[in-house]
C-alpha positions as a printed Julia matrix, in Angstrom:
295×3 Matrix{Float64}:
  89.65   99.9   49.4
  89.91  101.38  45.81
  91.45  104.24  47.08
  94.18  102.32  48.71
  95.18  100.79  45.17
  94.77  103.69  43.11
  97.53  105.48  41.7
 101.43  105.44  43.0
 102.07  104.62  46.66
 105.2   106.71  46.45
 104.19  109.95  48.02
 101.97  107.95  50.67
 105.28  106.33  52.08
 107.35  109.67  51.86
 104.35  111.3   53.84
 104.11  108.43  56.12
 107.89  108.59  57.02
 107.74  112.23  57.28
 104.63  112.39  59.82
 106.31  109.66  61.97
 109.55  111.89  62.36
 107.58  114.78  62.96
 105.28  113.07  65.77
 108.65  111.39  67.26
 110.23  114.84  67.31
 107.41  116.34  69.14
 107.48  113.36  71.72
 103.9   112.38  70.86
 103.25  108.61  71.37
 100.79  106.91  68.88
  97.76  106.39  71.09
  98.1   110.57  72.36
  98.32  111.57  68.84
  95.09  109.32  68.17
  93.21  110.49  71.28
  94.1   114.59  70.09
  93.11  113.76  66.56
  89.68  112.16  67.82
  90.68  108.74  65.96
  91.59  105.18  66.1
  95.03  104.16  66.92
  94.94  102.18  63.84
  94.23  105.35  61.64
  97.42  107.1   62.43
  99.33  103.99  62.0
  98.12  103.22  58.82
  98.86  106.83  57.52
 102.47  106.52  58.92
 102.82  103.13  57.14
 101.8   104.84  54.17
  98.85  102.33  53.58
  96.13  105.07  53.0
  95.54  108.18  51.23
  95.61  111.29  53.25
  93.15  114.0   53.73
  94.49  117.59  53.68
  92.64  118.42  56.99
  94.1   115.44  58.66
  97.47  116.41  57.5
  97.26  119.87  58.85
  95.69  118.65  62.42
  98.57  116.63  62.9
 101.05  119.49  61.89
  99.25  121.67  64.45
  99.49  118.79  67.13
 103.33  118.11  66.3
 104.15  122.18  66.39
 105.63  122.05  62.88
 106.69  125.34  61.19
 104.2   126.97  58.57
 106.68  125.96  55.95
 106.96  122.29  57.03
 103.03  122.39  56.98
 102.71  123.56  53.3
 105.16  120.61  52.33
 102.85  118.11  54.4
  99.85  119.59  52.99
 101.33  119.58  49.63
 102.2   115.73  49.94
  98.86  114.68  51.54
  97.3   116.35  47.94
  99.51  113.92  46.21
  98.35  110.93  48.26
  94.99  111.28  46.64
  95.66  111.78  43.22
  95.4   108.69  40.83
  98.4   109.4   39.19
 100.52  112.11  40.34
 102.95  114.3   39.08
 105.48  116.13  41.66
 106.14  119.54  40.68
 109.38  121.19  41.95
 108.14  124.81  41.75
 104.82  124.14  43.48
 104.03  123.45  46.96
 106.83  121.03  47.43
 110.41  122.92  47.04
 113.04  121.74  45.13
 115.23  120.99  48.23
 112.59  118.57  49.44
 113.36  116.11  46.67
 111.13  112.9   46.83
 113.98  111.36  44.98
 116.83  111.84  46.98
 115.1   110.29  49.69
 114.46  107.17  47.7
 117.93  107.2   46.36
 119.52  107.19  49.75
 117.46  104.21  51.29
 117.91  102.15  47.74
 119.91   99.05  47.78
 120.26   98.62  43.87
 120.29  101.87  41.56
 119.97  101.31  37.87
 120.5   104.5   35.85
 120.63  105.01  31.81
 121.61  108.62  31.04
 121.17  109.82  27.05
 122.43  113.53  27.67
 124.4   114.2   30.72
 126.96  112.6   33.14
 124.59  111.5   35.96
 124.41  113.75  39.13
 126.15  110.71  41.22
 128.89  110.87  38.77
 129.51  114.67  38.29
 132.71  116.49  39.38
 132.01  120.06  40.86
 133.5   121.79  37.45
 130.88  119.95  35.2
 128.12  120.29  37.86
 128.71  124.26  37.97
 128.49  124.56  34.22
 125.09  122.68  34.17
 123.72  124.97  36.76
 125.33  128.13  35.23
 123.27  127.24  31.86
 120.26  126.17  33.72
 119.98  129.39  36.0
 121.94  131.93  34.37
 120.38  134.92  36.87
 120.91  133.24  39.58
 123.1   134.58  42.14
 126.53  132.73  42.25
 126.41  131.6   45.78
 122.76  130.07  45.57
 124.15  127.97  42.48
 126.92  126.77  44.6
 124.46  125.58  47.29
 122.84  123.91  44.31
 126.13  122.18  43.61
 126.91  121.55  47.08
 123.65  119.43  47.44
 124.45  117.46  44.31
 128.16  116.64  45.51
 126.83  115.43  49.18
 124.45  112.9   47.21
 127.42  111.29  46.13
 128.42  110.24  49.45
 125.88  107.34  49.37
 128.6   105.46  47.43
 131.16  104.98  49.65
 129.19  105.18  53.08
 129.43  102.31  55.26
 126.37  102.2   57.12
 123.81  101.87  56.06
 125.71   99.62  53.29
 126.44  101.64  50.0
 123.78  100.74  47.1
 124.9    99.22  44.1
 125.02  101.51  41.17
 124.78  100.2   37.61
 124.88  102.92  34.91
 124.58  102.94  31.14
 125.65  105.98  29.42
 125.29  106.72  25.89
 128.77  107.11  23.83
 127.21  110.74  23.16
 127.4   111.83  26.82
 131.11  111.49  26.88
 131.75  113.32  23.57
 129.29  116.25  24.44
 131.71  118.25  25.98
 131.09  121.54  28.11
 133.2   124.75  27.09
 136.03  124.3   29.79
 137.49  121.55  27.7
 140.35  120.41  30.6
 137.51  120.22  33.08
 135.58  117.45  30.82
 138.83  115.68  30.48
 138.83  115.8   34.49
 135.0   114.59  34.61
 136.03  111.77  32.08
 138.61  110.59  34.29
 136.57  110.99  37.43
 134.12  108.37  35.76
 137.26  106.07  35.23
 137.87  106.6   39.23
 134.44  106.01  40.28
 133.95  102.81  38.22
 136.64  101.14  40.46
 134.39  101.04  43.29
 133.32   97.44  43.97
 129.54   98.76  44.13
 129.9   100.61  40.84
 129.59   99.4   37.02
 129.91  101.73  34.44
 128.87  100.88  30.8
 128.93  102.81  27.51
 126.08  102.21  25.25
 128.11  102.76  21.68
 126.69  105.1   18.98
 127.45  101.92  16.72
 125.09   99.7   18.73
 122.12  101.21  17.12
 119.09  102.73  18.7
 118.1   101.04  22.02
 114.76  100.54  23.27
 115.46  103.44  25.58
 115.16  105.66  22.52
 111.49  106.09  23.34
 112.04  106.58  27.35
 115.08  108.93  27.28
 116.96  109.04  30.68
 115.44  106.91  33.67
 116.2   105.52  37.0
 115.25  102.09  38.28
 115.27  102.13  42.36
 115.37   99.04  44.23
 114.91   98.64  48.13
 115.95   96.58  50.89
 114.03   93.39  51.92
 112.25   93.24  55.2
 113.17   90.39  57.43
 113.86   88.13  54.64
 110.34   88.93  53.08
 109.4    91.27  50.46
 111.04   94.69  49.91
 110.07   97.31  51.99
 108.64   99.6   49.05
 108.41   98.31  45.5
 110.72   99.13  42.53
 110.47  102.55  41.57
 110.95  104.05  37.98
 112.24  107.7   38.31
 111.74  109.97  35.19
 112.58  113.73  35.37
 111.71  116.69  32.98
 112.28  120.37  33.07
 109.38  120.88  35.08
 109.08  118.17  37.65
 109.59  114.61  37.98
 107.05  111.35  37.51
 107.22  108.25  40.0
 106.14  105.07  38.71
 105.76  101.91  40.68
 102.9    99.94  39.34
 103.95   96.28  38.28
 103.23   97.05  34.41
 105.06  100.19  34.28
 108.16   98.6   36.26
 108.34   95.66  34.17
 108.32   97.88  30.94
 111.26   99.3   31.93
 113.15   96.23  33.27
 112.62   95.23  29.44
 114.19   98.32  28.67
 117.19   97.82  30.97
 117.75   94.36  29.74
 117.79   95.6   25.99
 120.42   98.29  27.32
 122.61   95.5   29.09
 122.5    93.63  26.1
 123.73   96.17  23.77
 126.08   98.13  26.2
 129.81   97.67  26.05
 131.41   95.19  28.96
 133.15   97.46  31.46
 136.59   96.83  30.27
 135.95   97.91  26.74
 133.84  101.08  28.14
 136.91  101.8   30.18
 138.89  101.88  26.9
 136.55  103.94  25.2
 136.37  106.6   28.0
 140.24  106.51  27.72
 140.29  106.78  24.04
 137.98  110.16  24.26
 140.06  111.52  26.68
 143.3   111.14  24.46
 141.43  112.18  21.3
 139.74  115.33  22.35
 141.09  116.61  25.93
 144.73  116.01  26.17
């Protein structure tokens, strides 16, 4: 029983959803899967619901049964290893490749996304030019067409803000004033990016607030950029997934969903909301910065 409660449940849920999809794509029933794997139907069900850690040998057996590609088999095996870790680190450059981002899957299923950004415009709010400049700096030796693919993925993610079904998530963003004043080399493109912020902020499901430098150091000075993701309720009961904290750095991403961890970041978020300017004041500040430096 200890294994069921240790560590983060995020990779278990992600692996469970993936194995369910692969089984259904292969037209294999739960009963047929259990019989072929020589285990109980309950075991397969619990794996697919993300309730238990998964042995790599079991994950590989499922991949053989569902006739998946070798590449997908390695992804499944990589996630299976993560389900057995007490505290886990999802490394983009290791077994699970960058395009199979756990975060993107969680982001697309969230009903509320709260993000604090201390350094850069968040991906969901970036223009093509701004994103292109970031990827040029991050991957200077990458082929231009490959960088463009990365930009396209980032821009496609933004579609969740205006989708109709499922209902678009609520996005609440607090940006450090420093983010607005840290310009990219193309100042005209930076002005366009700031105007884009104002355009997106008009959406009814988007709240954009600026944390003025004059407000002093927030509690978030110790956390840096972070995201809080909340998920839909299941038939009026508890959320299908616990609130999850997402932290990213240059080599990977950390997912936290233990109650104490989430509570700590909720406290930091409350401090940000107390210090940040109201939406109308934030809009005025952005407009002022456009006029001061970019027109």
